[in-house]
N, CA, C and O atoms as a GROMACS GRO file, in nm:
protein
  420
    1MET      N    1   0.102  -0.096   0.032
    1MET     CA    2   0.026  -0.011  -0.025
    1MET      C    3   0.095   0.089  -0.001
    1MET      O    4   0.045   0.190  -0.050
    2ALA      N    5   0.178   0.105   0.046
    2ALA     CA    6   0.296   0.252   0.115
    2ALA      C    7   0.345   0.247  -0.038
    2ALA      O    8   0.326   0.356  -0.091
    3ASP      N    9   0.394   0.163  -0.115
    3ASP     CA   10   0.428   0.172  -0.233
    3ASP      C   11   0.352   0.250  -0.349
    3ASP      O   12   0.405   0.315  -0.439
    4LEU      N   13   0.220   0.232  -0.328
    4LEU     CA   14   0.108   0.247  -0.449
    4LEU      C   15   0.095   0.388  -0.416
    4LEU      O   16   0.043   0.453  -0.507
    5VAL      N   17   0.132   0.469  -0.293
    5VAL     CA   18   0.071   0.634  -0.230
    5VAL      C   19   0.184   0.682  -0.294
    5VAL      O   20   0.172   0.772  -0.377
    6HIS      N   21   0.364   0.606  -0.248
    6HIS     CA   22   0.440   0.647  -0.339
    6HIS      C   23   0.467   0.679  -0.492
    6HIS      O   24   0.537   0.772  -0.535
    7LEU      N   25   0.408   0.598  -0.556
    7LEU     CA   26   0.430   0.518  -0.696
    7LEU      C   27   0.303   0.704  -0.753
    7LEU      O   28   0.340   0.798  -0.824
    8GLN      N   29   0.180   0.688  -0.690
    8GLN     CA   30   0.079   0.790  -0.693
    8GLN      C   31   0.172   0.909  -0.702
    8GLN      O   32   0.207   0.960  -0.809
    9GLY      N   33   0.212   0.954  -0.563
    9GLY     CA   34   0.293   1.093  -0.565
    9GLY      C   35   0.387   1.109  -0.657
    9GLY      O   36   0.418   1.226  -0.678
   10PHE      N   37   0.448   1.015  -0.726
   10PHE     CA   38   0.586   1.058  -0.810
   10PHE      C   39   0.524   1.070  -0.937
   10PHE      O   40   0.579   1.156  -1.006
   11LEU      N   41   0.413   1.005  -1.000
   11LEU     CA   42   0.358   1.006  -1.135
   11LEU      C   43   0.266   1.148  -1.092
   11LEU      O   44   0.213   1.208  -1.186
   12LEU      N   45   0.255   1.183  -1.005
   12LEU     CA   46   0.119   1.334  -0.961
   12LEU      C   47   0.242   1.449  -1.006
   12LEU      O   48   0.219   1.546  -1.078
   13LEU      N   49   0.367   1.418  -0.950
   13LEU     CA   50   0.464   1.504  -0.975
   13LEU      C   51   0.546   1.534  -1.074
   13LEU      O   52   0.603   1.643  -1.081
   14VAL      N   53   0.564   1.426  -1.172
   14VAL     CA   54   0.553   1.399  -1.303
   14VAL      C   55   0.501   1.533  -1.380
   14VAL      O   56   0.548   1.624  -1.449
   15PHE      N   57   0.365   1.487  -1.319
   15PHE     CA   58   0.249   1.522  -1.435
   15PHE      C   59   0.293   1.681  -1.397
   15PHE      O   60   0.357   1.737  -1.486
   16LEU      N   61   0.269   1.749  -1.293
   16LEU     CA   62   0.266   1.858  -1.263
   16LEU      C   63   0.408   1.955  -1.281
   16LEU      O   64   0.424   2.077  -1.272
   17SER      N   65   0.514   1.830  -1.313
   17SER     CA   66   0.646   1.918  -1.353
   17SER      C   67   0.629   1.956  -1.542
   17SER      O   68   0.657   2.058  -1.605
   18ILE      N   69   0.570   1.820  -1.586
   18ILE     CA   70   0.545   1.926  -1.763
   18ILE      C   71   0.426   2.002  -1.757
   18ILE      O   72   0.423   2.114  -1.808
   19CYS      N   73   0.345   1.961  -1.710
   19CYS     CA   74   0.266   2.085  -1.695
   19CYS      C   75   0.338   2.212  -1.692
   19CYS      O   76   0.326   2.290  -1.787
   20ASN      N   77   0.412   2.238  -1.595
   20ASN     CA   78   0.472   2.328  -1.564
   20ASN      C   79   0.588   2.368  -1.689
   20ASN      O   80   0.578   2.474  -1.751
   21ILE      N   81   0.671   2.293  -1.711
   21ILE     CA   82   0.745   2.325  -1.868
   21ILE      C   83   0.644   2.359  -1.973
   21ILE      O   84   0.667   2.455  -2.046
   22SER      N   85   0.538   2.290  -1.988
   22SER     CA   86   0.440   2.345  -2.082
   22SER      C   87   0.406   2.504  -2.112
   22SER      O   88   0.387   2.570  -2.214
   23PHE      N   89   0.408   2.531  -1.968
   23PHE     CA   90   0.309   2.666  -1.917
   23PHE      C   91   0.444   2.736  -1.943
   23PHE      O   92   0.403   2.830  -2.010
   24SER      N   93   0.546   2.749  -1.937
   24SER     CA   94   0.664   2.791  -1.946
   24SER      C   95   0.678   2.864  -2.089
   24SER      O   96   0.679   2.981  -2.127
   25VAL      N   97   0.688   2.728  -2.156
   25VAL     CA   98   0.742   2.786  -2.326
   25VAL      C   99   0.605   2.824  -2.343
   25VAL      O  100   0.648   2.936  -2.314
   26GLN      N  101   0.477   2.843  -2.363
   26GLN     CA  102   0.438   2.923  -2.387
   26GLN      C  103   0.443   3.047  -2.372
   26GLN      O  104   0.450   3.116  -2.474
   27ILE      N  105   0.441   3.125  -2.210
   27ILE     CA  106   0.527   3.209  -2.196
   27ILE      C  107   0.610   3.271  -2.282
   27ILE      O  108   0.584   3.370  -2.351
   28ALA      N  109   0.739   3.192  -2.273
   28ALA     CA  110   0.835   3.207  -2.336
   28ALA      C  111   0.804   3.297  -2.517
   28ALA      O  112   0.872   3.386  -2.566
   29SER      N  113   0.678   3.230  -2.575
   29SER     CA  114   0.705   3.208  -2.677
   29SER      C  115   0.639   3.340  -2.714
   29SER      O  116   0.622   3.356  -2.834
   30ALA      N  117   0.596   3.442  -2.629
   30ALA     CA  118   0.546   3.574  -2.621
   30ALA      C  119   0.686   3.699  -2.585
   30ALA      O  120   0.768   3.684  -2.495
   31SER      N  121   0.684   3.775  -2.647
   31SER     CA  122   0.781   3.883  -2.642
   31SER      C  123   0.707   4.009  -2.608
   31SER      O  124   0.613   4.060  -2.668
   32ASN      N  125   0.780   4.058  -2.477
   32ASN     CA  126   0.731   4.213  -2.472
   32ASN      C  127   0.834   4.284  -2.500
   32ASN      O  128   0.951   4.252  -2.480
   33PHE      N  129   0.794   4.385  -2.547
   33PHE     CA  130   0.889   4.510  -2.561
   33PHE      C  131   0.880   4.665  -2.516
   33PHE      O  132   0.850   4.759  -2.591
   34ASP      N  133   0.907   4.672  -2.393
   34ASP     CA  134   0.873   4.793  -2.363
   34ASP      C  135   0.954   4.952  -2.358
   34ASP      O  136   1.076   4.960  -2.349
   35VAL      N  137   0.906   5.016  -2.361
   35VAL     CA  138   0.915   5.139  -2.465
   35VAL      C  139   1.022   5.207  -2.412
   35VAL      O  140   1.101   5.285  -2.465
   36THR      N  141   1.010   5.161  -2.284
   36THR     CA  142   1.137   5.215  -2.165
   36THR      C  143   1.268   5.189  -2.185
   36THR      O  144   1.365   5.264  -2.174
   37THR      N  145   1.260   5.045  -2.224
   37THR     CA  146   1.449   4.981  -2.221
   37THR      C  147   1.442   5.062  -2.378
   37THR      O  148   1.556   5.046  -2.423
   38TYR      N  149   1.393   5.109  -2.439
   38TYR     CA  150   1.438   5.201  -2.564
   38TYR      C  151   1.477   5.311  -2.523
   38TYR      O  152   1.536   5.368  -2.615
   39GLY      N  153   1.474   5.363  -2.443
   39GLY     CA  154   1.484   5.482  -2.375
   39GLY      C  155   1.416   5.594  -2.383
   39GLY      O  156   1.453   5.705  -2.420
   40ALA      N  157   1.281   5.544  -2.332
   40ALA     CA  158   1.200   5.626  -2.344
   40ALA      C  159   1.180   5.653  -2.206
   40ALA      O  160   1.161   5.562  -2.126
   41LYS      N  161   1.186   5.818  -2.159
   41LYS     CA  162   1.172   5.829  -1.996
   41LYS      C  163   1.040   5.870  -1.961
   41LYS      O  164   1.035   5.899  -1.841
   42GLY      N  165   0.935   5.882  -2.020
   42GLY     CA  166   0.788   5.906  -1.985
   42GLY      C  167   0.794   6.068  -1.896
   42GLY      O  168   0.706   6.115  -1.824
   43ASN      N  169   0.886   6.110  -1.919
   43ASN     CA  170   0.871   6.210  -1.803
   43ASN      C  171   0.791   6.343  -1.837
   43ASN      O  172   0.753   6.416  -1.745
   44GLY      N  173   0.767   6.372  -1.963
   44GLY     CA  174   0.631   6.487  -2.025
   44GLY      C  175   0.738   6.604  -2.072
   44GLY      O  176   0.700   6.718  -2.101
   45HIS      N  177   0.872   6.564  -2.076
   45HIS     CA  178   0.951   6.659  -2.138
   45HIS      C  179   1.082   6.590  -2.213
   45HIS      O  180   1.162   6.678  -2.246
   46THR      N  181   1.120   6.475  -2.243
   46THR     CA  182   1.227   6.391  -2.294
   46THR      C  183   1.148   6.396  -2.404
   46THR      O  184   1.030   6.372  -2.377
   47ASP      N  185   1.174   6.422  -2.542
   47ASP     CA  186   1.115   6.360  -2.677
   47ASP      C  187   1.150   6.194  -2.689
   47ASP      O  188   1.255   6.169  -2.749
   48ASP      N  189   1.082   6.096  -2.645
   48ASP     CA  190   1.050   5.939  -2.679
   48ASP      C  191   1.012   5.894  -2.787
   48ASP      O  192   0.983   5.776  -2.801
   49THR      N  193   1.003   6.022  -2.926
   49THR     CA  194   0.952   5.932  -3.050
   49THR      C  195   1.097   5.850  -3.067
   49THR      O  196   1.086   5.801  -3.180
   50LYS      N  197   1.177   5.825  -3.034
   50LYS     CA  198   1.260   5.732  -3.119
   50LYS      C  199   1.286   5.652  -3.021
   50LYS      O  200   1.369   5.574  -3.067
   51ALA      N  201   1.263   5.620  -2.895
   51ALA     CA  202   1.200   5.482  -2.807
   51ALA      C  203   1.128   5.437  -2.873
   51ALA      O  204   1.162   5.320  -2.894
   52PHE      N  205   1.021   5.469  -2.933
   52PHE     CA  206   0.895   5.416  -2.931
   52PHE      C  207   0.953   5.378  -3.119
   52PHE      O  208   1.002   5.267  -3.140
   53VAL      N  209   0.945   5.435  -3.186
   53VAL     CA  210   1.017   5.355  -3.327
   53VAL      C  211   1.148   5.300  -3.297
   53VAL      O  212   1.211   5.272  -3.399
   54ARG      N  213   1.188   5.284  -3.228
   54ARG     CA  214   1.304   5.164  -3.223
   54ARG      C  215   1.249   5.025  -3.171
   54ARG      O  216   1.278   4.920  -3.227
   55ALA      N  217   1.161   5.034  -3.050
   55ALA     CA  218   1.062   4.959  -3.020
   55ALA      C  219   0.974   4.893  -3.091
   55ALA      O  220   0.970   4.770  -3.099
   56TRP      N  221   0.902   4.966  -3.144
   56TRP     CA  222   0.782   4.878  -3.226
   56TRP      C  223   0.855   4.833  -3.368
   56TRP      O  224   0.792   4.759  -3.444
   57ALA      N  225   0.995   4.880  -3.405
   57ALA     CA  226   1.057   4.817  -3.534
   57ALA      C  227   1.110   4.669  -3.474
   57ALA      O  228   1.112   4.581  -3.560
   58ASP      N  229   1.154   4.627  -3.337
   58ASP     CA  230   1.186   4.521  -3.289
   58ASP      C  231   1.050   4.452  -3.272
   58ASP      O  232   1.056   4.333  -3.300
   59VAL      N  233   0.938   4.493  -3.237
   59VAL     CA  234   0.819   4.414  -3.195
   59VAL      C  235   0.782   4.373  -3.371
   59VAL      O  236   0.739   4.258  -3.382
   60CYS      N  237   0.792   4.444  -3.493
   60CYS     CA  238   0.781   4.432  -3.597
   60CYS      C  239   0.893   4.288  -3.606
   60CYS      O  240   0.835   4.182  -3.580
   61ARG      N  241   0.982   4.280  -3.625
   61ARG     CA  242   1.099   4.174  -3.631
   61ARG      C  243   1.101   4.070  -3.569
   61ARG      O  244   1.158   3.973  -3.619
   62ASP      N  245   1.036   4.058  -3.436
   62ASP     CA  246   1.032   3.934  -3.355
   62ASP      C  247   0.976   3.845  -3.413
   62ASP      O  248   0.901   3.859  -3.510
   63LYS      N  249   1.003   3.756  -3.364
   63LYS     CA  250   0.937   3.598  -3.463
   63LYS      C  251   0.831   3.507  -3.362
   63LYS      O  252   0.772   3.405  -3.398
   64SER      N  253   0.823   3.575  -3.215
   64SER     CA  254   0.726   3.472  -3.125
   64SER      C  255   0.646   3.525  -3.164
   64SER      O  256   0.654   3.633  -3.222
   65ARG      N  257   0.522   3.449  -3.136
   65ARG     CA  258   0.340   3.394  -3.163
   65ARG      C  259   0.299   3.544  -3.155
   65ARG      O  260   0.244   3.599  -3.251
   66ASN      N  261   0.329   3.618  -3.025
   66ASN     CA  262   0.251   3.735  -2.961
   66ASN      C  263   0.328   3.860  -2.951
   66ASN      O  264   0.295   3.927  -2.854
   67PRO      N  265   0.412   3.905  -3.015
   67PRO     CA  266   0.517   4.044  -3.021
   67PRO      C  267   0.399   4.145  -2.942
   67PRO      O  268   0.298   4.181  -3.001
   68THR      N  269   0.431   4.186  -2.794
   68THR     CA  270   0.326   4.296  -2.739
   68THR      C  271   0.429   4.433  -2.692
   68THR      O  272   0.506   4.426  -2.596
   69LEU      N  273   0.418   4.518  -2.754
   69LEU     CA  274   0.436   4.674  -2.732
   69LEU      C  275   0.388   4.757  -2.575
   69LEU      O  276   0.279   4.809  -2.554
   70VAL      N  277   0.453   4.753  -2.521
   70VAL     CA  278   0.465   4.726  -2.370
   70VAL      C  279   0.472   4.925  -2.355
   70VAL      O  280   0.573   4.990  -2.380
   71ILE      N  281   0.340   4.984  -2.310
   71ILE     CA  282   0.364   5.108  -2.279
   71ILE      C  283   0.322   5.135  -2.120
   71ILE      O  284   0.205   5.156  -2.089
   72PRO      N  285   0.435   5.132  -2.019
   72PRO     CA  286   0.384   5.115  -1.881
   72PRO      C  287   0.322   5.285  -1.798
   72PRO      O  288   0.340   5.404  -1.820
   73PRO      N  289   0.248   5.206  -1.702
   73PRO     CA  290   0.175   5.300  -1.703
   73PRO      C  291   0.257   5.362  -1.580
   73PRO      O  292   0.358   5.313  -1.530
   74ARG      N  293   0.173   5.518  -1.530
   74ARG     CA  294   0.194   5.634  -1.405
   74ARG      C  295   0.262   5.714  -1.513
   74ARG      O  296   0.261   5.825  -1.459
   75LYS      N  297   0.314   5.730  -1.617
   75LYS     CA  298   0.399   5.800  -1.731
   75LYS      C  299   0.328   5.879  -1.813
   75LYS      O  300   0.207   5.866  -1.830
   76SER      N  301   0.427   6.000  -1.888
   76SER     CA  302   0.387   6.104  -1.971
   76SER      C  303   0.464   6.054  -2.060
   76SER      O  304   0.579   6.038  -2.018
   77PHE      N  305   0.448   6.021  -2.170
   77PHE     CA  306   0.545   6.020  -2.320
   77PHE      C  307   0.517   6.119  -2.400
   77PHE      O  308   0.408   6.137  -2.453
   78LEU      N  309   0.643   6.208  -2.416
   78LEU     CA  310   0.616   6.320  -2.551
   78LEU      C  311   0.668   6.243  -2.654
   78LEU      O  312   0.786   6.207  -2.665
   79ILE      N  313   0.562   6.215  -2.742
   79ILE     CA  314   0.589   6.205  -2.928
   79ILE      C  315   0.597   6.260  -3.019
   79ILE      O  316   0.489   6.318  -3.034
   80GLY      N  317   0.671   6.284  -3.108
   80GLY     CA  318   0.639   6.357  -3.236
   80GLY      C  319   0.494   6.284  -3.342
   80GLY      O  320   0.405   6.212  -3.295
   81PRO      N  321   0.501   6.317  -3.454
   81PRO     CA  322   0.419   6.222  -3.493
   81PRO      C  323   0.459   6.098  -3.536
   81PRO      O  324   0.581   6.091  -3.524
   82ILE      N  325   0.409   5.988  -3.585
   82ILE     CA  326   0.452   5.859  -3.571
   82ILE      C  327   0.334   5.768  -3.621
   82ILE      O  328   0.222   5.764  -3.569
   83THR      N  329   0.387   5.677  -3.761
   83THR     CA  330   0.337   5.597  -3.822
   83THR      C  331   0.374   5.449  -3.817
   83THR      O  332   0.455   5.399  -3.894
   84PHE      N  333   0.277   5.348  -3.676
   84PHE     CA  334   0.375   5.246  -3.680
   84PHE      C  335   0.331   5.152  -3.829
   84PHE      O  336   0.213   5.147  -3.865
   85SER      N  337   0.391   5.113  -3.870
   85SER     CA  338   0.360   5.009  -3.987
   85SER      C  339   0.499   4.941  -4.008
   85SER      O  340   0.612   4.955  -3.960
   86GLY      N  341   0.433   4.851  -4.108
   86GLY     CA  342   0.518   4.723  -4.099
   86GLY      C  343   0.646   4.730  -4.232
   86GLY      O  344   0.684   4.834  -4.286
   87PRO      N  345   0.682   4.625  -4.253
   87PRO     CA  346   0.607   4.475  -4.257
   87PRO      C  347   0.675   4.433  -4.142
   87PRO      O  348   0.788   4.473  -4.112
   88CYS      N  349   0.590   4.332  -4.059
   88CYS     CA  350   0.584   4.262  -3.963
   88CYS      C  351   0.590   4.131  -4.016
   88CYS      O  352   0.556   4.095  -4.129
   89LYS      N  353   0.659   4.028  -3.880
   89LYS     CA  354   0.650   3.874  -3.921
   89LYS      C  355   0.502   3.845  -3.894
   89LYS      O  356   0.444   3.759  -3.960
   90PHE      N  357   0.438   3.917  -3.795
   90PHE     CA  358   0.314   3.836  -3.763
   90PHE      C  359   0.150   3.962  -3.803
   90PHE      O  360   0.146   4.074  -3.752
   91HIS      N  361   0.062   3.921  -3.876
   91HIS     CA  362  -0.040   3.992  -3.869
   91HIS      C  363  -0.080   4.115  -3.715
   91HIS      O  364  -0.093   4.236  -3.705
   92THR      N  365  -0.085   4.025  -3.641
   92THR     CA  366  -0.139   4.051  -3.465
   92THR      C  367  -0.014   4.067  -3.404
   92THR      O  368   0.066   3.991  -3.351
   93VAL      N  369  -0.023   4.264  -3.441
   93VAL     CA  370   0.109   4.282  -3.235
   93VAL      C  371   0.040   4.326  -3.150
   93VAL      O  372  -0.071   4.367  -3.184
   94GLN      N  373   0.075   4.332  -3.038
   94GLN     CA  374  -0.036   4.369  -2.965
   94GLN      C  375   0.039   4.515  -2.894
   94GLN      O  376   0.161   4.529  -2.894
   95VAL      N  377  -0.059   4.621  -2.836
   95VAL     CA  378  -0.028   4.724  -2.739
   95VAL      C  379  -0.095   4.732  -2.625
   95VAL      O  380  -0.211   4.767  -2.604
   96GLN      N  381   0.018   4.684  -2.530
   96GLN     CA  382  -0.066   4.654  -2.360
   96GLN      C  383  -0.027   4.819  -2.335
   96GLN      O  384   0.074   4.887  -2.349
   97MET      N  385  -0.135   4.839  -2.300
   97MET     CA  386  -0.161   5.035  -2.238
   97MET      C  387  -0.219   4.951  -2.111
   97MET      O  388  -0.265   4.837  -2.102
   98GLU      N  389  -0.195   5.073  -2.002
   98GLU     CA  390  -0.277   5.045  -1.896
   98GLU      C  391  -0.313   5.195  -1.865
   98GLU      O  392  -0.242   5.286  -1.908
   99LYS      N  393  -0.407   5.215  -1.800
   99LYS     CA  394  -0.486   5.333  -1.729
   99LYS      C  395  -0.349   5.433  -1.679
   99LYS      O  396  -0.247   5.379  -1.638
  100LEU      N  397  -0.359   5.548  -1.686
  100LEU     CA  398  -0.258   5.613  -1.574
  100LEU      C  399  -0.142   5.631  -1.670
  100LEU      O  400  -0.026   5.630  -1.629
  101PHE      N  401  -0.170   5.646  -1.779
  101PHE     CA  402  -0.074   5.718  -1.852
  101PHE      C  403  -0.064   5.807  -1.939
  101PHE      O  404  -0.175   5.803  -1.993
  102THR      N  405   0.006   5.901  -1.999
  102THR     CA  406  -0.008   5.992  -2.102
  102THR      C  407   0.071   6.048  -2.213
  102THR      O  408   0.183   6.093  -2.192
  103ILE      N  409   0.016   6.047  -2.331
  103ILE     CA  410   0.120   6.040  -2.458
  103ILE      C  411   0.057   6.202  -2.491
  103ILE      O  412  -0.058   6.245  -2.500
  104LEU      N  413   0.194   6.266  -2.503
  104LEU     CA  414   0.173   6.454  -2.480
  104LEU      C  415   0.189   6.441  -2.669
  104LEU      O  416   0.271   6.352  -2.689
  105VAL      N  417   0.145   6.493  -2.787
  105VAL     CA  418   0.211   6.521  -2.918
  105VAL      C  419   0.221   6.618  -2.930
  105VAL      O  420   0.274   6.663  -3.031
   0.00000   0.00000   0.00000
């Protein structure tokens, strides 16, 4: 009986490990491109246009399934006129914006 309990525990551990690896691979397949890592200050005074353009270019070149342009909250981004265009590797590009940010044009 004790051997059966140990076997069930072992099998459960193996199953959960496989599920965790599968979940981690799905998360890793989506790439996030935060404009602040490209030099955007978000202080409302510094021109962040070039950072947005560079981040968008990397989003378009990315080969993951769901590339995402991330615009962090609680910042004011000063940008000039921008056209976000491709060609992009994928037809769907996500833009993640949260409340509480401002884009000054």
